[in-house]
Backbone bond lengths (Angstrom), bond angles and torsions (degrees), N, CA, C in turn:
res aa  C-N    CA-C-N  psi(-1)  N-CA   C-N-CA  omega(-1)  CA-C   N-CA-C  phi
1 M - - - 1.471 - - 1.530 108.43 -
2 S 1.308 115.56 139.94 1.457 119.66 -174.56 1.519 110.16 -79.78
3 A 1.342 116.23 165.21 1.472 121.07 179.66 1.496 110.84 -64.84
4 K 1.344 118.18 -32.89 1.478 121.07 177.64 1.491 111.53 -60.30
5 N 1.327 117.28 -42.82 1.460 122.01 -179.82 1.516 110.60 -65.32
6 W 1.320 117.62 -40.73 1.467 119.86 178.07 1.528 111.40 -63.84
7 I 1.314 116.64 -39.34 1.479 120.41 178.90 1.536 110.47 -65.65
8 A 1.346 113.84 -42.61 1.487 118.62 179.81 1.525 109.95 -61.86
9 I 1.335 117.20 -45.18 1.481 120.02 179.36 1.512 111.39 -62.15
10 L 1.342 115.96 -40.87 1.465 120.13 178.67 1.512 111.23 -61.43
11 I 1.360 115.88 -41.60 1.465 119.52 179.59 1.546 110.47 -65.39
12 I 1.335 116.35 -39.06 1.474 120.42 178.63 1.513 110.51 -64.31
13 I 1.324 117.67 -41.21 1.483 121.82 179.81 1.534 110.20 -62.55
14 V 1.391 113.92 -44.17 1.478 118.13 178.04 1.502 111.13 -61.63
15 G 1.366 114.88 -38.91 1.478 118.95 179.29 1.516 111.14 -65.03
16 I 1.348 115.77 -43.58 1.460 119.34 -179.72 1.518 111.11 -62.95
17 I 1.362 115.02 -40.31 1.470 118.82 177.87 1.527 110.04 -61.62
18 G 1.356 116.62 -41.46 1.472 119.90 178.09 1.499 112.38 -63.73
19 I 1.367 116.68 -40.15 1.454 119.49 178.39 1.543 111.20 -62.17
20 I 1.346 114.22 -45.74 1.456 118.76 -179.24 1.518 111.31 -63.94
21 A 1.378 114.59 -43.11 1.469 118.16 -178.79 1.525 110.88 -63.71
22 G 1.318 116.14 -41.91 1.504 118.81 178.66 1.481 112.01 -65.48
23 F 1.359 115.65 -39.67 1.469 118.64 -179.82 1.540 110.83 -66.14
24 L 1.328 116.23 -44.27 1.470 119.11 -179.48 1.531 111.18 -66.29
25 N 1.296 116.85 -40.30 1.456 120.34 -179.90 1.517 111.36 -63.13
26 N 1.313 114.17 -37.41 1.479 119.44 -178.81 1.539 110.74 -74.80
27 A 1.363 113.99 -35.46 1.470 117.93 -174.68 1.541 111.51 -81.09
28 F 1.312 117.41 -40.55 1.495 119.48 -171.45 1.528 111.68 -110.11
29 G 1.304 116.74 -1.81 1.463 117.78 176.68 1.505 110.72 73.84
30 D 1.278 118.52 21.67 1.462 122.20 176.18 1.506 108.83 -66.96
31 P 1.287 121.46 130.49 1.475 122.80 -174.68 1.514 112.28 -77.54
32 V 1.307 117.07 46.98 1.466 119.27 176.61 1.511 110.57 -69.70
33 G 1.354 114.61 -39.39 1.455 118.28 -179.02 1.505 111.03 -62.30
34 S 1.331 118.92 -40.29 1.438 120.37 179.55 1.533 111.04 -63.75
35 F 1.367 115.92 -36.84 1.474 120.04 -178.90 1.507 111.05 -68.02
36 L 1.345 115.06 -37.67 1.470 119.11 -177.08 1.508 112.04 -90.89
37 T 1.345 116.84 3.67 1.492 123.18 -176.32 1.487 112.14 61.05
38 F 1.350 118.78 16.31 1.441 124.63 174.68 1.518 108.53 -120.42
39 S 1.301 115.76 149.99 1.461 119.19 174.79 1.509 107.89 -75.55
40 A 1.338 115.08 167.76 1.464 120.45 -179.93 1.505 110.48 -60.32
41 L 1.336 115.51 -41.94 1.482 119.05 -178.66 1.520 111.70 -65.22
42 Q 1.352 117.04 -38.25 1.454 120.45 178.96 1.537 111.09 -66.28
43 V 1.312 115.76 -41.29 1.475 119.81 179.01 1.497 109.75 -62.78
44 F 1.386 116.50 -42.01 1.451 121.25 178.53 1.518 112.24 -58.45
45 W 1.311 116.38 -51.06 1.477 119.43 -176.97 1.538 112.59 -71.36
46 L 1.328 116.33 -30.43 1.462 117.73 173.59 1.514 109.80 -64.65
47 G 1.347 117.20 -39.16 1.457 119.56 176.33 1.513 111.94 -62.12
48 V 1.356 114.11 -42.64 1.494 117.81 178.75 1.534 110.02 -61.56
49 L 1.343 115.50 -42.78 1.483 119.03 -179.48 1.516 111.79 -61.39
50 W 1.331 114.76 -44.82 1.485 117.73 179.22 1.515 111.57 -63.88
51 A 1.310 117.15 -40.43 1.456 121.15 179.82 1.524 111.03 -62.54
52 V 1.336 115.91 -43.15 1.461 121.17 178.60 1.515 111.38 -63.19
53 V 1.336 116.21 -45.00 1.486 120.07 179.51 1.542 109.54 -61.32
54 G 1.350 115.57 -43.38 1.451 117.93 177.97 1.501 113.64 -61.20
55 L 1.352 116.85 -40.95 1.470 120.48 179.04 1.538 110.60 -65.18
56 I 1.338 115.40 -39.21 1.488 118.55 179.14 1.528 110.11 -62.56
57 L 1.333 114.58 -45.13 1.473 117.95 178.90 1.522 111.54 -61.90
58 L 1.331 115.51 -39.77 1.441 119.69 -175.49 1.515 113.27 -74.64
59 L 1.346 116.64 -38.10 1.454 119.76 -172.34 1.531 114.28 -97.64
60 F 1.327 116.47 -32.69 1.463 118.07 -170.29 1.532 114.93 -114.06
61 M 1.300 116.35 -7.69 1.487 118.54 177.26 1.530 107.42 -102.53
62 P 1.353 116.69 104.26 1.458 119.28 -177.27 1.509 112.60 -67.47
63 D 1.278 113.49 149.14 1.490 117.69 174.51 1.506 109.83 -65.13
64 R 1.267 116.06 145.28 1.467 120.85 177.37 1.525 109.49 -67.93
65 A 1.307 112.23 120.40 1.470 116.91 -177.48 1.545 110.03 -63.32
66 P 1.264 115.57 135.78 1.489 117.86 178.92 1.523 110.17 -63.95
67 E 1.271 115.98 141.29 1.451 120.80 178.79 1.531 110.20 -65.06
68 P 1.304 116.33 133.90 1.458 118.88 -179.08 1.523 111.19 -62.93
69 A 1.290 112.89 142.03 1.472 118.31 -179.23 1.519 108.17 -69.46
70 V 1.281 115.10 137.85 1.461 122.59 179.98 1.522 109.15 -88.25
71 D 1.320 114.59 125.94 1.461 118.66 179.57 1.539 107.41 -81.61
72 V 1.344 113.55 95.41 1.469 118.67 -177.00 1.517 111.04 -67.09
73 S 1.315 116.86 -31.15 1.445 119.70 -177.01 1.539 110.39 -63.64
74 R 1.342 116.79 -33.30 1.474 120.23 179.89 1.521 109.67 -64.12
75 F 1.343 115.76 -45.00 1.453 120.20 177.33 1.527 111.72 -62.44
76 D 1.299 115.61 -36.45 1.465 119.28 178.63 1.537 109.66 -64.96
77 R 1.339 115.68 -41.29 1.488 118.16 179.40 1.526 110.54 -65.06
78 I 1.349 116.51 -42.47 1.458 119.86 179.66 1.543 110.47 -62.48
79 E 1.339 115.11 -41.78 1.479 118.79 179.15 1.521 111.00 -63.56
80 T 1.346 115.56 -39.56 1.451 119.82 178.53 1.527 111.01 -64.47
81 Q 1.347 116.81 -40.70 1.469 119.65 178.27 1.512 111.52 -65.00
82 I 1.343 115.77 -40.62 1.473 119.27 178.76 1.518 110.41 -62.44
83 R 1.342 116.34 -44.25 1.451 118.31 178.72 1.513 112.12 -63.69
84 G 1.371 115.83 -36.78 1.461 118.53 177.13 1.519 111.58 -64.88
85 F 1.334 116.10 -39.53 1.482 121.06 177.86 1.507 109.88 -63.46
86 E 1.336 116.21 -44.93 1.480 119.96 179.22 1.511 110.47 -61.12
87 G 1.355 116.67 -37.51 1.457 119.47 178.92 1.507 111.59 -65.35
88 R 1.362 116.22 -40.13 1.473 119.74 178.84 1.530 110.54 -65.64
89 V 1.343 116.03 -42.20 1.479 119.33 178.54 1.522 109.97 -61.14
90 Q 1.328 116.62 -41.37 1.463 120.35 179.94 1.519 109.62 -64.75
91 E 1.352 117.38 -40.66 1.446 120.83 178.85 1.518 111.97 -63.08
92 V 1.322 116.87 -43.71 1.472 120.70 177.67 1.525 110.74 -63.30
93 D 1.341 116.01 -39.98 1.448 120.18 178.66 1.525 110.83 -64.58
94 N 1.310 118.09 -40.71 1.445 121.46 178.38 1.527 111.25 -64.36
95 R 1.332 115.76 -41.40 1.475 117.81 176.33 1.506 112.66 -62.73
96 F 1.386 113.99 -41.99 1.460 117.68 -179.79 1.534 110.07 -63.37
97 Q 1.344 116.26 -43.01 1.448 118.64 179.83 1.527 112.26 -62.28
98 A 1.372 115.08 -36.62 1.441 119.48 178.78 1.526 110.89 -65.72
99 K 1.343 115.85 -44.01 1.467 120.86 177.33 1.518 111.15 -62.53
100 L 1.337 115.57 -41.40 1.453 119.48 179.76 1.503 111.53 -65.15
101 G 1.347 116.29 -39.57 1.448 120.00 177.40 1.522 111.09 -64.70
102 D 1.348 117.51 -40.50 1.454 121.56 177.42 1.517 111.50 -63.30
103 F 1.363 115.10 -40.27 1.469 118.77 177.85 1.499 111.34 -64.48
104 D 1.339 117.04 -42.86 1.456 120.38 179.53 1.532 110.41 -62.13
105 T 1.332 116.00 -38.42 1.470 119.96 178.50 1.529 110.99 -62.58
106 R 1.357 115.35 -43.21 1.463 117.89 -179.18 1.521 110.97 -66.96
107 V 1.342 116.56 -38.67 1.461 119.27 179.63 1.534 110.53 -65.02
108 K 1.314 116.38 -40.03 1.468 118.87 178.14 1.506 111.11 -66.47
109 T 1.359 116.11 -35.74 1.466 119.11 177.79 1.498 111.49 -65.03
110 L 1.338 115.33 -41.11 1.480 118.54 179.46 1.524 110.33 -68.97
111 E 1.344 116.79 -36.66 1.474 118.17 177.74 1.500 112.51 -67.27
112 A 1.336 115.35 -35.10 1.450 118.92 -178.75 1.525 112.46 -78.57
113 A 1.330 116.20 -23.70 1.472 120.02 -178.82 1.525 110.39 -70.14
114 P 1.328 119.04 138.58 1.434 120.24 178.07 1.513 110.58 -72.17
115 S 1.284 116.50 155.23 1.462 120.49 178.39 1.519 110.53 -67.80
116 A 1.332 114.33 167.33 1.475 119.15 -178.79 1.503 111.96 -60.99
117 F 1.326 115.67 -39.68 1.465 119.07 -177.62 1.544 112.02 -72.72
118 A 1.371 115.59 -24.02 1.439 117.38 178.23 1.516 111.55 -67.02
119 K 1.344 116.99 -22.47 1.457 120.30 178.30 1.522 112.18 -81.27
120 L 1.343 117.09 -14.52 1.464 120.59 -176.96 1.506 109.59 -86.60
121 P 1.334 115.74 148.95 1.460 120.29 177.86 1.515 110.93 -82.12
122 V 1.317 118.59 8.62 1.465 122.48 179.69 1.517 108.64 -132.12
123 S 1.322 116.50 160.89 1.449 121.16 177.67 1.501 111.23 -86.22
124 D 1.341 114.70 166.21 1.462 120.21 -175.46 1.540 113.45 -63.79
125 D 1.308 117.86 -30.03 1.459 120.67 -176.31 1.527 113.99 -101.83
126 D 1.329 115.89 11.43 1.474 120.05 178.41 1.529 109.15 -83.87
127 L 1.330 116.36 75.08 1.453 120.75 -175.32 1.530 112.51 -67.59
128 E 1.302 117.11 -22.06 1.471 119.86 -175.68 1.526 112.65 -70.68
129 V 1.363 116.79 -9.15 1.445 118.14 176.72 1.510 111.49 -71.67
130 L 1.322 117.76 -17.91 1.456 121.62 179.93 1.520 109.65 -72.30
131 E 1.317 114.62 141.42 1.463 121.95 177.97 1.548 108.29 -63.33
132 G 1.325 116.04 124.93 1.469 121.93 178.04 1.516 114.83 90.85
133 V 1.338 117.71 -1.72 1.462 121.19 179.84 1.540 108.65 -107.19
134 G 1.274 115.22 105.16 1.452 120.06 177.49 1.526 111.45 -94.05
135 P 1.309 118.04 -175.02 1.469 121.28 -178.59 1.523 112.52 -58.46
136 K 1.365 117.58 -41.36 1.471 120.42 -177.67 1.543 110.18 -68.60
137 F 1.346 116.70 -44.64 1.464 119.10 177.33 1.530 111.32 -62.75
138 A 1.321 117.71 -40.62 1.451 122.59 179.83 1.534 109.90 -62.92
139 A 1.340 116.72 -40.20 1.472 121.16 179.09 1.523 109.72 -66.81
140 A 1.365 117.31 -38.75 1.461 120.57 -179.96 1.537 110.84 -66.30
141 L 1.325 115.14 -39.79 1.471 119.18 178.40 1.540 111.13 -64.74
142 R 1.323 116.57 -43.51 1.469 119.49 -178.94 1.532 110.00 -65.94
143 A 1.320 115.82 -36.14 1.472 119.58 178.02 1.526 110.58 -62.00
144 A 1.321 116.18 -30.80 1.477 119.75 179.96 1.524 112.08 -89.11
145 G 1.328 117.12 6.87 1.450 120.21 178.70 1.506 115.33 88.87
146 I 1.332 115.90 2.68 1.488 121.04 178.05 1.517 106.40 -94.85
147 D 1.311 117.76 83.73 1.440 121.65 -169.60 1.543 113.44 -114.49
148 T 1.315 119.26 2.75 1.466 122.68 178.40 1.507 109.89 -136.72
149 F 1.333 115.78 164.08 1.463 121.03 176.85 1.518 111.32 -60.20
150 A 1.373 115.55 -39.66 1.478 118.86 -178.32 1.502 110.40 -64.80
151 R 1.323 119.18 -42.80 1.451 121.60 179.50 1.516 110.94 -65.08
152 L 1.323 115.64 -39.40 1.453 120.73 179.65 1.559 110.90 -66.66
153 A 1.332 115.48 -40.48 1.476 119.60 -179.41 1.515 111.85 -65.50
154 N 1.344 116.51 -27.74 1.459 119.85 -178.77 1.556 113.05 -94.35
155 S 1.304 115.78 3.03 1.475 120.48 -179.78 1.531 110.98 -89.69
156 T 1.305 115.44 146.45 1.483 120.10 176.06 1.520 109.47 -84.74
157 E 1.323 115.34 162.79 1.450 120.57 178.33 1.536 110.69 -61.22
158 S 1.327 116.14 -37.53 1.443 120.21 177.61 1.529 112.11 -62.07
159 E 1.314 116.00 -42.84 1.485 119.65 178.85 1.527 111.15 -63.73
160 L 1.317 115.16 -37.30 1.491 118.22 178.83 1.507 111.80 -68.89
161 R 1.310 118.19 -40.19 1.471 121.34 179.07 1.545 110.44 -64.72
162 I 1.355 115.52 -40.78 1.460 117.80 178.00 1.516 111.31 -62.38
163 A 1.354 116.20 -41.31 1.471 119.44 179.34 1.542 110.45 -61.48
164 I 1.329 117.48 -39.20 1.465 120.80 -179.73 1.528 110.08 -70.46
165 E 1.313 116.44 -44.11 1.478 119.65 -179.26 1.527 111.96 -65.47
166 N 1.355 117.04 -34.90 1.470 119.00 177.95 1.539 111.20 -65.54
167 A 1.316 116.37 -21.46 1.461 119.58 176.34 1.508 113.25 -90.45
168 G 1.340 116.51 6.38 1.478 120.53 178.12 1.483 113.99 85.52
169 M 1.342 118.60 15.53 1.461 121.27 178.77 1.514 108.86 -121.51
170 S 1.329 115.55 152.96 1.440 118.40 -177.16 1.535 113.35 -134.90
171 F 1.307 119.09 -28.58 1.446 121.77 -175.39 1.525 110.50 -88.83
172 A 1.326 116.83 113.51 1.454 122.47 178.11 1.507 108.16 -154.03
173 P 1.345 117.99 80.76 1.468 121.06 -174.31 1.535 113.47 -63.88
174 S 1.301 117.51 -19.28 1.476 119.62 -176.99 1.520 114.37 -93.04
175 I 1.360 115.97 4.06 1.464 118.39 -177.62 1.532 113.05 -55.31
176 P 1.357 121.15 -40.18 1.478 119.55 -179.81 1.504 114.99 -59.51
177 T 1.357 117.70 -17.74 1.468 120.31 -177.03 1.524 113.42 -99.56
178 W 1.336 118.12 -8.81 1.458 119.76 -173.96 1.525 113.21 -62.98
179 A 1.318 115.81 -45.12 1.460 118.68 -178.28 1.512 112.55 -62.05
180 R 1.355 115.58 -38.99 1.445 119.16 -179.38 1.519 110.80 -70.84
181 Q 1.349 115.97 -40.42 1.471 118.34 176.21 1.514 110.62 -60.21
182 A 1.314 115.60 -44.07 1.465 119.06 -179.39 1.532 111.69 -63.18
183 Q 1.346 117.07 -34.31 1.450 119.41 -179.14 1.516 112.26 -65.12
184 Y 1.361 116.70 -37.12 1.469 119.61 174.63 1.521 110.42 -56.83
185 L 1.338 116.58 -42.54 1.441 121.32 -176.62 1.532 110.79 -72.89
186 V 1.319 116.06 -34.87 1.483 119.48 175.38 1.508 109.79 -61.92
187 N 1.322 116.63 -37.98 1.461 121.22 -179.69 1.534 112.03 -77.23
188 G 1.332 115.94 -6.92 1.457 118.77 -176.98 1.528 113.85 74.97
189 D 1.315 116.04 17.10 1.463 121.90 -177.17 1.529 108.94 -94.79
190 W 1.337 116.82 79.80 1.465 121.46 -178.23 1.529 110.65 -66.91
191 E 1.321 115.83 -39.82 1.457 119.14 -178.66 1.538 109.91 -66.92
192 G 1.318 117.60 -42.70 1.453 121.55 175.96 1.513 111.55 -60.49
193 F 1.306 116.21 -40.04 1.485 120.56 177.70 1.506 110.79 -61.12
194 Q 1.326 116.28 -47.37 1.480 119.55 -178.60 1.516 110.87 -64.27
195 E 1.331 116.73 -41.30 1.443 119.88 178.90 1.518 111.20 -62.13
196 Y 1.333 116.94 -42.18 1.462 121.10 178.45 1.533 111.22 -63.84
197 V 1.308 116.61 -43.42 1.462 120.53 179.92 1.520 110.61 -62.59
198 R 1.322 116.42 -36.80 1.477 119.42 -178.75 1.541 110.01 -66.60
199 R 1.327 117.34 -26.71 1.451 119.68 -179.27 1.527 112.34 -81.01
200 L 1.336 117.80 -13.61 1.455 121.35 179.59 1.529 111.85 -70.12
201 T 1.294 114.52 143.73 1.447 121.22 176.25 1.518 110.13 -117.18
202 A 1.342 117.00 113.39 1.451 122.38 -176.67 1.544 110.67 55.73
203 G 1.369 115.28 36.74 1.452 121.40 179.68 1.504 114.58 80.60
204 R 1.294 116.93 1.19 1.464 120.29 -178.65 1.549 110.43 -109.35
205 D 1.322 114.76 154.10 1.447 120.38 178.37 1.535 108.11 -78.18
206 A 1.352 114.72 118.98 1.476 118.70 -175.27 1.513 110.39 -66.86
């Protein structure tokens, strides 16, 4: 039984005692009222009041519901899961940073690396280095817009012949090899270029 109920019962008992005392004092002339400095009627109604208050407390004032117990273990599990999630996020971030650092390193390596043409002992527009391309053929090619190794490597044999013929020349037995020679130089393969040229016979691919 709760403390509130005990207090309510105690108040009811005091009220009942007051009712009885007032009733007896009024009925038998017992000087209880004089002793308590209250008249018999006052003692009676005070007893009634106390009894009513006690009944109200007992019947209409609910006991305070006990606070529900908190499941601490559930919070511990949630906290553990949150920490695990944070750990995974940190791991993913570390991997991303590692990949990003590797990418930056590769970019810097590529930026620091010289271009393919920088490795060649000739410039990109030095067409006369090709076997069978003399100054006049080089001038005819440049006039046709074929002024670099890359443009020459991407040109067809027909396009090269037209460029030569438009310059008033027609004999160029090494024309079929020009694009391939230029491709070696585009790739920066100077040794491959020299080896290929050595295999040519009179400017032609043997």
